[in-house]
Biopython code that builds the backbone (N, CA, C, O; Angstrom):
import numpy as np
from Bio.PDB.StructureBuilder import StructureBuilder

atoms = [
    (1, "UNK", "N", (-18.442, 13.212, 9.177)),
    (1, "UNK", "CA", (-18.255, 13.703, 8.039)),
    (1, "UNK", "C", (-19.624, 14.652, 8.178)),
    (1, "UNK", "O", (-20.473, 14.369, 9.022)),
    (2, "UNK", "N", (-19.728, 15.444, 7.563)),
    (2, "UNK", "CA", (-21.167, 16.576, 7.568)),
    (2, "UNK", "C", (-21.844, 15.887, 6.320)),
    (2, "UNK", "O", (-21.316, 15.511, 5.273)),
    (3, "UNK", "N", (-23.408, 15.816, 6.801)),
    (3, "UNK", "CA", (-24.297, 15.452, 5.673)),
    (3, "UNK", "C", (-24.621, 17.058, 5.269)),
    (3, "UNK", "O", (-24.933, 17.957, 6.050)),
    (4, "UNK", "N", (-24.432, 17.148, 3.652)),
    (4, "UNK", "CA", (-24.732, 18.484, 3.142)),
    (4, "UNK", "C", (-26.455, 18.304, 2.578)),
    (4, "UNK", "O", (-26.947, 17.198, 2.353)),
    (5, "UNK", "N", (-26.857, 19.000, 2.492)),
    (5, "UNK", "CA", (-28.251, 19.397, 1.798)),
    (5, "UNK", "C", (-27.833, 19.512, 0.329)),
    (5, "UNK", "O", (-26.659, 19.642, -0.017)),
    (6, "UNK", "N", (-29.080, 19.443, -0.677)),
    (6, "UNK", "CA", (-28.844, 19.476, -2.201)),
    (6, "UNK", "C", (-28.123, 20.970, -2.508)),
    (6, "UNK", "O", (-27.061, 21.220, -3.078)),
    (7, "UNK", "N", (-29.142, 21.875, -1.890)),
    (7, "UNK", "CA", (-28.316, 22.871, -2.515)),
    (7, "UNK", "C", (-27.313, 23.438, -2.077)),
    (7, "UNK", "O", (-26.796, 24.298, -2.789)),
    (8, "UNK", "N", (-26.654, 23.084, -0.589)),
    (8, "UNK", "CA", (-25.612, 23.201, 0.150)),
    (8, "UNK", "C", (-24.416, 22.574, -0.854)),
    (8, "UNK", "O", (-23.562, 23.405, -1.161)),
    (9, "UNK", "N", (-24.283, 21.575, -1.263)),
    (9, "UNK", "CA", (-23.759, 20.779, -1.993)),
    (9, "UNK", "C", (-23.048, 21.226, -3.442)),
    (9, "UNK", "O", (-21.916, 21.157, -3.921)),
    (10, "UNK", "N", (-24.496, 21.778, -3.914)),
    (10, "UNK", "CA", (-24.543, 22.584, -5.739)),
    (10, "UNK", "C", (-23.766, 23.838, -5.279)),
    (10, "UNK", "O", (-22.966, 24.197, -6.143)),
    (11, "UNK", "N", (-23.769, 24.601, -4.180)),
    (11, "UNK", "CA", (-23.052, 25.738, -4.147)),
    (11, "UNK", "C", (-21.842, 25.651, -3.827)),
    (11, "UNK", "O", (-21.069, 26.597, -3.972)),
    (12, "UNK", "N", (-21.423, 24.281, -3.249)),
    (12, "UNK", "CA", (-19.990, 24.139, -2.817)),
    (12, "UNK", "C", (-19.211, 23.719, -4.425)),
    (12, "UNK", "O", (-18.130, 24.073, -4.897)),
    (13, "UNK", "N", (-20.284, 22.832, -4.961)),
    (13, "UNK", "CA", (-19.432, 22.723, -6.598)),
    (13, "UNK", "C", (-19.149, 23.629, -7.245)),
    (13, "UNK", "O", (-18.124, 23.602, -7.926)),
    (14, "UNK", "N", (-20.142, 24.914, -7.216)),
    (14, "UNK", "CA", (-19.941, 25.655, -8.184)),
    (14, "UNK", "C", (-18.527, 26.712, -7.875)),
    (14, "UNK", "O", (-18.039, 27.541, -8.644)),
    (15, "UNK", "N", (-18.180, 26.421, -6.761)),
    (15, "UNK", "CA", (-16.893, 26.898, -6.394)),
    (15, "UNK", "C", (-15.761, 26.337, -7.189)),
    (15, "UNK", "O", (-14.828, 27.031, -7.594)),
    (16, "UNK", "N", (-15.882, 25.015, -7.403)),
    (16, "UNK", "CA", (-14.698, 24.300, -7.765)),
    (16, "UNK", "C", (-14.723, 24.500, -9.259)),
    (16, "UNK", "O", (-15.775, 24.418, -9.892)),
    (17, "UNK", "N", (-13.405, 24.798, -9.892)),
    (17, "UNK", "CA", (-13.085, 25.183, -11.029)),
    (17, "UNK", "C", (-13.715, 23.814, -12.080)),
    (17, "UNK", "O", (-13.591, 22.695, -11.583)),
    (18, "UNK", "N", (-14.184, 23.877, -13.089)),
    (18, "UNK", "CA", (-14.432, 22.699, -13.959)),
    (18, "UNK", "C", (-13.538, 21.886, -14.443)),
    (18, "UNK", "O", (-13.719, 20.681, -14.616)),
    (19, "UNK", "N", (-12.379, 22.589, -14.721)),
    (19, "UNK", "CA", (-11.263, 21.866, -15.301)),
    (19, "UNK", "C", (-10.469, 21.122, -14.306)),
    (19, "UNK", "O", (-9.735, 20.227, -14.727)),
    (20, "UNK", "N", (-10.524, 21.403, -12.887)),
    (20, "UNK", "CA", (-10.057, 20.714, -11.870)),
    (20, "UNK", "C", (-10.884, 19.106, -11.966)),
    (20, "UNK", "O", (-10.329, 18.013, -12.075)),
    (21, "UNK", "N", (-12.344, 19.388, -11.887)),
    (21, "UNK", "CA", (-13.522, 18.491, -11.785)),
    (21, "UNK", "C", (-13.241, 17.304, -12.761)),
    (21, "UNK", "O", (-13.310, 16.101, -12.510)),
    (22, "UNK", "N", (-12.855, 18.017, -14.113)),
    (22, "UNK", "CA", (-12.742, 17.069, -15.246)),
    (22, "UNK", "C", (-11.486, 16.319, -15.029)),
    (22, "UNK", "O", (-11.470, 15.106, -15.238)),
    (23, "UNK", "N", (-10.313, 17.021, -14.580)),
    (23, "UNK", "CA", (-8.843, 16.211, -14.784)),
    (23, "UNK", "C", (-9.624, 14.904, -13.438)),
    (23, "UNK", "O", (-9.404, 13.710, -13.640)),
    (24, "UNK", "N", (-10.270, 15.228, -12.481)),
    (24, "UNK", "CA", (-10.574, 13.868, -11.421)),
    (24, "UNK", "C", (-11.207, 13.274, -11.839)),
    (24, "UNK", "O", (-10.984, 12.074, -11.678)),
    (25, "UNK", "N", (-12.251, 13.615, -12.542)),
    (25, "UNK", "CA", (-13.064, 12.381, -13.261)),
    (25, "UNK", "C", (-12.239, 11.642, -14.273)),
    (25, "UNK", "O", (-12.637, 10.496, -14.486)),
    (26, "UNK", "N", (-11.561, 11.890, -14.705)),
    (26, "UNK", "CA", (-10.905, 11.192, -16.243)),
    (26, "UNK", "C", (-9.820, 10.481, -14.984)),
    (26, "UNK", "O", (-9.850, 9.254, -15.082)),
    (27, "UNK", "N", (-9.037, 10.888, -14.027)),
    (27, "UNK", "CA", (-8.212, 10.159, -13.588)),
    (27, "UNK", "C", (-9.095, 8.687, -12.535)),
    (27, "UNK", "O", (-8.637, 7.557, -12.368)),
    (28, "UNK", "N", (-10.073, 9.098, -12.137)),
    (28, "UNK", "CA", (-11.097, 8.041, -11.869)),
    (28, "UNK", "C", (-11.538, 7.190, -12.776)),
    (28, "UNK", "O", (-11.757, 6.061, -12.337)),
    (29, "UNK", "N", (-11.731, 7.356, -13.852)),
    (29, "UNK", "CA", (-12.286, 6.329, -14.856)),
    (29, "UNK", "C", (-11.424, 5.681, -15.242)),
    (29, "UNK", "O", (-11.771, 4.563, -15.624)),
    (30, "UNK", "N", (-10.078, 5.983, -15.331)),
    (30, "UNK", "CA", (-8.771, 5.670, -16.085)),
    (30, "UNK", "C", (-9.001, 4.558, -14.931)),
    (30, "UNK", "O", (-9.565, 3.537, -15.324)),
    (31, "UNK", "N", (-8.665, 4.607, -13.643)),
    (31, "UNK", "CA", (-8.467, 3.577, -12.828)),
    (31, "UNK", "C", (-9.169, 2.452, -12.861)),
    (31, "UNK", "O", (-8.737, 1.337, -12.569)),
    (32, "UNK", "N", (-10.745, 2.844, -13.374)),
    (32, "UNK", "CA", (-11.768, 1.643, -13.727)),
    (32, "UNK", "C", (-11.468, 0.824, -14.686)),
    (32, "UNK", "O", (-11.936, -0.314, -14.643)),
    (33, "UNK", "N", (-10.578, 1.240, -15.817)),
    (33, "UNK", "CA", (-10.567, 0.533, -16.820)),
    (33, "UNK", "C", (-9.699, -1.010, -16.282)),
    (33, "UNK", "O", (-9.032, -1.158, -15.258)),
    (34, "UNK", "N", (-9.992, -2.008, -17.353)),
    (34, "UNK", "CA", (-9.617, -3.532, -17.165)),
    (34, "UNK", "C", (-8.284, -3.481, -17.703)),
    (34, "UNK", "O", (-7.353, -3.932, -17.036)),
    (35, "UNK", "N", (-8.106, -3.004, -18.784)),
    (35, "UNK", "CA", (-6.668, -2.839, -19.854)),
    (35, "UNK", "C", (-6.135, -1.433, -19.394)),
    (35, "UNK", "O", (-6.521, -0.307, -19.707)),
    (36, "UNK", "N", (-5.109, -1.855, -18.538)),
    (36, "UNK", "CA", (-4.393, -0.737, -18.412)),
    (36, "UNK", "C", (-3.415, 0.048, -19.253)),
    (36, "UNK", "O", (-2.862, 1.090, -18.902)),
    (37, "UNK", "N", (-3.249, -0.655, -20.546)),
    (37, "UNK", "CA", (-1.972, -0.362, -21.452)),
    (37, "UNK", "C", (-3.006, 0.404, -22.157)),
    (37, "UNK", "O", (-2.464, 1.407, -22.621)),
    (38, "UNK", "N", (-4.400, 0.371, -22.475)),
    (38, "UNK", "CA", (-4.840, 1.080, -23.451)),
    (38, "UNK", "C", (-4.995, 0.381, -24.826)),
    (38, "UNK", "O", (-3.934, -0.143, -25.163)),
    (39, "UNK", "N", (-5.843, 0.243, -25.582)),
    (39, "UNK", "CA", (-6.049, -0.092, -26.956)),
    (39, "UNK", "C", (-6.679, -1.552, -26.891)),
    (39, "UNK", "O", (-7.320, -2.025, -25.953)),
    (40, "UNK", "N", (-6.429, -2.016, -27.816)),
    (40, "UNK", "CA", (-7.270, -3.411, -27.963)),
    (40, "UNK", "C", (-6.253, -4.572, -27.397)),
    (40, "UNK", "O", (-5.042, -4.352, -27.401)),
    (41, "UNK", "N", (-6.751, -5.735, -26.940)),
    (41, "UNK", "CA", (-5.687, -6.621, -26.678)),
    (41, "UNK", "C", (-5.307, -7.350, -28.002)),
    (41, "UNK", "O", (-5.874, -7.430, -29.092)),
    (42, "UNK", "N", (-3.933, -7.939, -27.422)),
    (42, "UNK", "CA", (-3.686, -8.449, -28.607)),
    (42, "UNK", "C", (-3.865, -10.059, -29.006)),
    (42, "UNK", "O", (-3.791, -11.028, -28.250)),
    (43, "UNK", "N", (-4.060, -10.037, -30.084)),
    (43, "UNK", "CA", (-4.532, -11.282, -30.883)),
    (43, "UNK", "C", (-3.345, -12.269, -31.516)),
    (43, "UNK", "O", (-3.020, -12.352, -32.700)),
    (44, "UNK", "N", (-2.789, -12.998, -30.368)),
    (44, "UNK", "CA", (-2.036, -13.893, -30.491)),
    (44, "UNK", "C", (-2.226, -15.311, -32.123)),
    (44, "UNK", "O", (-3.113, -16.151, -32.273)),
    (45, "UNK", "N", (-1.034, -15.024, -33.009)),
    (45, "UNK", "CA", (-1.246, -15.956, -33.781)),
    (45, "UNK", "C", (-0.027, -16.540, -34.170)),
    (45, "UNK", "O", (1.029, -16.000, -33.841)),
    (46, "UNK", "N", (-0.047, -17.853, -35.007)),
    (46, "UNK", "CA", (1.084, -18.714, -34.662)),
    (46, "UNK", "C", (1.974, -18.270, -36.250)),
    (46, "UNK", "O", (1.486, -17.781, -37.269)),
    (47, "UNK", "N", (3.226, -18.608, -36.004)),
    (47, "UNK", "CA", (4.309, -17.928, -37.202)),
    (47, "UNK", "C", (4.037, -19.272, -37.803)),
    (47, "UNK", "O", (3.998, -20.303, -37.132)),
    (48, "UNK", "N", (3.828, -19.207, -39.248)),
    (48, "UNK", "CA", (4.011, -20.651, -39.873)),
    (48, "UNK", "C", (5.250, -21.095, -39.728)),
    (48, "UNK", "O", (5.199, -22.324, -39.685)),
    (49, "UNK", "N", (6.213, -20.755, -39.643)),
    (49, "UNK", "CA", (7.632, -21.451, -39.729)),
    (49, "UNK", "C", (7.659, -22.349, -38.322)),
    (49, "UNK", "O", (7.542, -23.574, -38.266)),
    (50, "UNK", "N", (7.842, -21.435, -37.201)),
    (50, "UNK", "CA", (8.383, -21.903, -35.873)),
    (50, "UNK", "C", (7.013, -21.757, -34.880)),
    (50, "UNK", "O", (7.125, -21.834, -33.657)),
    (51, "UNK", "N", (5.796, -21.554, -35.503)),
    (51, "UNK", "CA", (4.657, -22.100, -34.612)),
    (51, "UNK", "C", (4.632, -20.875, -33.336)),
    (51, "UNK", "O", (3.622, -20.765, -32.641)),
    (52, "UNK", "N", (5.548, -20.198, -33.169)),
    (52, "UNK", "CA", (5.652, -19.312, -31.885)),
    (52, "UNK", "C", (4.420, -18.595, -32.187)),
    (52, "UNK", "O", (4.042, -18.361, -33.335)),
    (53, "UNK", "N", (3.672, -18.179, -30.899)),
    (53, "UNK", "CA", (2.284, -17.383, -30.799)),
    (53, "UNK", "C", (3.031, -15.730, -30.765)),
    (53, "UNK", "O", (3.927, -15.416, -29.982)),
    (54, "UNK", "N", (2.400, -14.782, -31.834)),
    (54, "UNK", "CA", (3.198, -13.373, -31.699)),
    (54, "UNK", "C", (2.027, -12.896, -32.328)),
    (54, "UNK", "O", (1.293, -13.557, -33.061)),
    (55, "UNK", "N", (1.815, -11.055, -31.822)),
    (55, "UNK", "CA", (1.070, -10.518, -32.275)),
    (55, "UNK", "C", (0.999, -10.092, -33.569)),
    (55, "UNK", "O", (2.029, -10.404, -34.167)),
    (56, "UNK", "N", (0.210, -9.509, -34.250)),
    (56, "UNK", "CA", (0.586, -8.921, -35.777)),
    (56, "UNK", "C", (1.851, -8.030, -35.918)),
    (56, "UNK", "O", (2.668, -8.224, -36.818)),
    (57, "UNK", "N", (1.945, -7.311, -35.242)),
    (57, "UNK", "CA", (3.271, -6.370, -35.347)),
    (57, "UNK", "C", (4.406, -7.084, -35.314)),
    (57, "UNK", "O", (5.115, -7.138, -36.318)),
    (58, "UNK", "N", (4.747, -7.746, -34.135)),
    (58, "UNK", "CA", (5.448, -8.599, -33.866)),
    (58, "UNK", "C", (5.765, -9.876, -35.003)),
    (58, "UNK", "O", (6.887, -10.184, -35.407)),
    (59, "UNK", "N", (4.455, -10.528, -35.402)),
    (59, "UNK", "CA", (4.655, -11.334, -36.537)),
    (59, "UNK", "C", (5.101, -10.597, -38.123)),
    (59, "UNK", "O", (5.457, -11.187, -39.143)),
    (60, "UNK", "N", (4.961, -9.355, -37.931)),
    (60, "UNK", "CA", (5.224, -8.719, -39.351)),
    (60, "UNK", "C", (6.909, -8.572, -39.289)),
    (60, "UNK", "O", (7.600, -8.553, -40.307)),
    (61, "UNK", "N", (7.373, -8.484, -38.105)),
    (61, "UNK", "CA", (8.890, -7.918, -37.841)),
    (61, "UNK", "C", (9.641, -9.548, -37.666)),
    (61, "UNK", "O", (10.816, -9.833, -37.901)),
    (62, "UNK", "N", (8.733, -10.306, -37.264)),
    (62, "UNK", "CA", (9.455, -11.631, -36.682)),
    (62, "UNK", "C", (10.418, -12.631, -38.309)),
    (62, "UNK", "O", (9.879, -12.693, -39.414)),
    (63, "UNK", "N", (11.505, -13.122, -38.075)),
    (63, "UNK", "CA", (12.163, -13.288, -39.028)),
    (63, "UNK", "C", (12.921, -15.131, -38.667)),
    (63, "UNK", "O", (14.144, -15.098, -38.536)),
    (64, "UNK", "N", (12.451, -16.175, -38.563)),
    (64, "UNK", "CA", (13.247, -17.361, -38.328)),
    (64, "UNK", "C", (14.020, -18.081, -39.518)),
    (64, "UNK", "O", (14.691, -19.088, -39.298)),
]
sb = StructureBuilder()
sb.init_structure("model")
sb.init_model(0)
sb.init_chain("A")
sb.init_seg("    ")
for serial, (resi, resn, name, xyz) in enumerate(atoms, 1):
    if name == "N":
        sb.init_residue(resn, " ", resi, " ")
    sb.init_atom(name, np.array(xyz, "f"), 0.0, 1.0, " ", f" {name:<3s}", serial, name[0])
structure = sb.get_structure()
């Protein structure tokens, strides 16, 4: 791999469209996230009748 000076690297980066760099940065940042599904993690709560652990939406739809 070739070592570039700061000036050479800056000149090279100016030739790359910003949109391409933004997409690549977004892709790399998304890989760093710990929660792949996005959003908040589920908070499990027990059903008052059957004591099954469910998330808020599941608990609202749950009928036992």
